[in-house]
N, C-alpha and C positions, 0 to 999 in steps of 0.2 A: 669862571668859564672863559676860554680863549677861542677865538676864531682865527683860522689861517687861510689865506688866499694866495695861490701861486699865480705867476704870470711869466711870460717870456718863452714859452715853448714854441716849437715849430719844426719845419723841415730844413735840414742842412745836409750838405754833401759830405762824404767821408773826408776826414782831414780838416773839416771846418770847425768853427767855434760857435758857441751859443751861451747865453747867460740867462738863467732863470732866477726869479726872485720870489720871496714870500714875505707877506706883511701880516703881522699879528694885530688883533684888536681885542678889546675886552679887558680882562684882568691881567694886563701885561706886566704889572708889578710882580707877578708871581712867576714869570718866565725864568727858567733856568736853561737847561740844554735845549737846543733846537737843531733841526737838521733836515736832510732830504733822504728819502728812500725811493726806490724805483721798483716797478713791476713790469716785466716783459710778458708778452703773451705766452700762456702755458707755464709760466714760472712763478715761484714764490716771490713775495716782496722781499727786497734786500736793502740793507743800509748802504748808503752811498757816502754821506759825509755828515758829521756832527760838529757842532760848535757850542762851547759853553758861554755863559754870560761874560766871562773874563776874556774870551777870545781863543782859548785853547781849542784845538780841533783834532778830529780823527777822520781819516779817509780810508775807504775800502781799498784793499790791495788792487782791485781791478781798475781803479781810477787814479791811484797815486801817481803823481808826476804829470797828470793831464788835467785834473780838476782842482779847484781851490774853493774854499768856502770862507765868506766873510760875514760880519755881523755889525749892525748899527743899533745899539741899544736905545739911542734917542729916538730913532724912527721905528723901532720894533720890527726891523727887517733883517733878513738874511739873504745872501746872494750866492749862487753857485755858478762859478765860471768854468765852462767845459771847453777844453781845447783838444785838438787832434781826435775828434770824435770818430768812432767806428760804428758800423751797423749793429754791433753787439750792445751799443749804448741805447739803442731804440727801446723806449719804455714809457710808461706813464710815471712821471716824477711827482712824488707827494712830499709836501712839507709836513713836518712832525714836531711835536713837543710833548712833554709829559708833565702833568700837574697832579701832585699828590699821588703819584704812581699810576695815574690814568692817562693813557695815550690820547692825543688829539691829532687829527689828520686834516689836511686840506683836501680839496676835491681832486687835485692833481692837474698836471699839465702834460700834454703829449709832446715827446721829443722823438722825432723820426730822423734817422741818419740813412740816407739813401742817395744813390746817383740817378 
């Protein structure tokens, strides 16, 4: 079993930047892909960014060119750097991984982009 805890959310103005992190604990030796998903009010949860254990990554079209994801396997952390934020990026951001085909989620961190 793995536990995920996000940090770093908050309020930022349009055009600003924010960095959120996720730390994993528990059976971290089983970690493979990790990533961030987000859910805006009234919308379905959507994938934002995924990163493999080897560092390969995938970004959603909506954030490509503005967001980047990195991973530190020694610290069992992933970071999402978000630049040029817009109000449409406002959502709860959830850390994710999957063990033996079972998804595991963090509790989420709120990101609000507003002037």
